[in-house]
C-alpha positions in Angstrom: 144.3 227.9 126.7 142.1 229.4 129.5 141.7 226.0 131.0 145.5 225.4 131.0 146.1 228.8 132.7 143.4 228.2 135.3 144.8 224.8 136.1 148.4 226.3 136.4 147.1 229.1 138.7 145.1 226.6 140.9 148.1 224.2 141.1 150.4 227.1 142.2 148.1 228.3 144.9 147.7 224.7 146.2 151.5 224.3 146.4 151.9 227.6 148.2 149.0 226.7 150.6 150.5 223.3 151.3 153.9 224.7 152.0 152.4 227.3 154.5 150.4 224.5 156.2 153.4 222.2 156.3 155.6 224.8 157.9 153.0 225.6 160.6 152.7 221.9 161.4 156.5 221.3 161.6 157.0 224.2 163.9 154.4 222.8 166.3 155.9 219.3 166.1 159.5 220.4 166.7 158.6 222.6 169.6 156.6 219.8 171.3 159.0 216.9 170.5 161.8 217.8 172.9 160.5 218.6 176.4 162.5 221.4 178.3 164.5 220.2 181.3 162.0 222.0 183.6 159.2 220.2 182.0 160.6 216.7 182.5 158.7 215.0 185.3 160.7 214.5 188.5 163.8 216.5 187.4 163.4 218.6 190.5 164.2 215.4 192.6 167.7 215.1 191.1 170.8 216.8 192.7 171.2 220.2 191.1 174.3 220.8 189.0 176.8 223.2 190.6 178.0 226.4 189.2 181.5 225.9 187.8 183.8 229.0 187.5 185.7 229.3 184.2 189.1 227.8 184.4 192.2 228.0 182.1 192.5 225.0 179.8 194.8 222.1 180.8 196.2 219.4 178.6 194.2 216.2 178.5 191.1 217.9 180.0 187.5 216.9 179.5 186.1 218.1 176.2 185.4 221.9 176.0 181.6 221.5 175.7 178.8 222.9 177.8 176.1 220.4 178.6 172.6 221.0 180.2 171.8 219.7 183.7 169.4 216.8 183.7 167.9 218.2 186.9 168.0 221.7 188.1 171.0 224.0 187.8 173.2 225.6 185.2 174.8 224.1 182.2 178.2 222.7 183.0 181.3 223.3 180.9 183.1 220.0 181.2 186.6 221.6 180.7 186.1 223.7 183.8 185.7 220.7 186.1 188.5 219.8 188.5 188.9 216.6 190.6 189.2 214.4 192.2 186.3 213.6 190.0 184.6 210.5 188.6 182.6 211.1 185.3 180.3 208.2 184.5 178.7 208.1 181.0 175.4 206.2 181.1 171.9 205.9 179.5 168.7 204.6 180.9 168.4 202.1 178.0 171.9 200.6 178.8 171.7 197.3 180.6 175.4 197.3 181.8 174.7 200.8 183.2 172.0 199.3 185.4 174.5 196.7 186.7 177.1 199.3 187.8 174.7 201.9 189.2 174.8 200.4 192.8 178.6 200.8 192.8 178.4 204.5 191.8 175.6 205.2 194.3 177.7 203.6 197.1 180.8 205.5 196.1 178.8 208.8 196.3 177.7 208.1 199.8 181.1 206.9 201.1 183.3 209.4 199.3 181.3 212.6 199.9 183.7 215.5 200.4 186.6 213.5 198.9 185.5 212.6 195.4 182.9 214.3 193.2 180.8 212.3 190.7 179.0 213.6 187.7 177.0 211.6 185.4 176.6 212.1 181.7 173.2 210.9 180.3 174.5 210.0 176.8 172.6 209.7 173.5 169.3 209.2 175.4 166.1 210.2 173.6 163.9 209.8 176.8 164.9 212.4 179.4 161.9 211.5 181.6 163.2 207.9 181.7 166.7 209.1 182.5 165.4 211.1 185.5 163.5 208.0 186.6 166.6 205.8 186.3 168.8 208.1 188.2 166.2 208.5 191.0 165.4 204.7 191.2 169.1 203.8 191.4 170.0 206.3 194.0 172.4 208.2 191.8 172.4 211.2 194.1 174.8 213.3 192.2 174.6 215.9 189.4 174.0 214.6 185.9 174.3 216.5 182.6 172.7 215.5 179.2 174.7 214.8 176.1 171.8 213.9 173.7 173.8 215.0 170.6 177.0 213.0 171.5 179.2 216.1 171.8 181.6 214.1 174.0 181.9 211.1 171.7 185.1 212.0 169.9 187.1 213.5 172.8 186.3 210.6 175.2 186.3 208.0 172.4 182.9 206.8 173.4 181.8 203.7 171.6 178.7 203.5 173.8 177.9 203.6 177.5 179.0 202.8 180.1 182.3 204.7 180.3 184.0 206.0 183.5 186.6 208.7 183.4 188.8 209.7 186.3 189.8 213.4 186.5 192.6 214.7 188.7 192.7 217.9 190.9 194.2 219.9 187.9 191.4 218.8 185.5 193.3 216.3 183.6 191.7 213.0 182.5 194.1 210.5 184.0 192.4 207.3 183.0 189.3 206.1 181.2 187.5 202.7 181.8 185.5 201.6 178.8 182.8 199.2 179.6 181.0 198.1 182.8 182.4 198.4 186.3 182.3 194.8 187.6 182.4 195.3 191.3 182.5 197.9 194.2 186.0 196.7 194.9 187.1 197.5 191.3 185.7 201.0 191.4 187.1 201.8 194.9 190.5 200.5 193.7 190.4 202.7 190.6 189.6 205.7 192.7 192.5 205.0 195.0 195.0 204.2 192.1 194.0 206.9 189.7 192.9 209.7 192.0 195.0 209.0 195.1 191.9 208.9 197.3 191.5 206.1 199.9 187.9 205.3 201.0 
């Protein structure tokens, strides 16, 4: 009976010690697995996210979620954004996103002061590669991070790329699902959907 009691006590202590050690290890692992935005190499090279004053809701607006800036700057509440605005949902692992990146970079250069562009880095587990992607492709406009797919349901995102057009009142007037195939196509959509001639 003494042997059974000793074995039971020893087993109980081993279980408790194992739980304590496991909880210490998981805290370290979770703290180190997701780098903070400020710790992502090169994030300071990206265009900072602007402050967006709170706005009253409008029908058919962008989703009412706040997303962190990929570079420097405050979180952005998407429902506060007003246009004319192009929202591009992308990811560094997305081949078609690489194809359309030059069109978006060109639009940003030619439409400065007329049309804003904001990128949403979507479902992307590697923020350091997203920063590198935006920098290498000349995507010189603010980007936010939607790692948890908070915009999926509202924008009906099957996967990137997706481009949404937002009018001056903040309403989403049109959504293009899939890759933009040419500069002419993007320019025409900006003119037709936002009323901006480039």
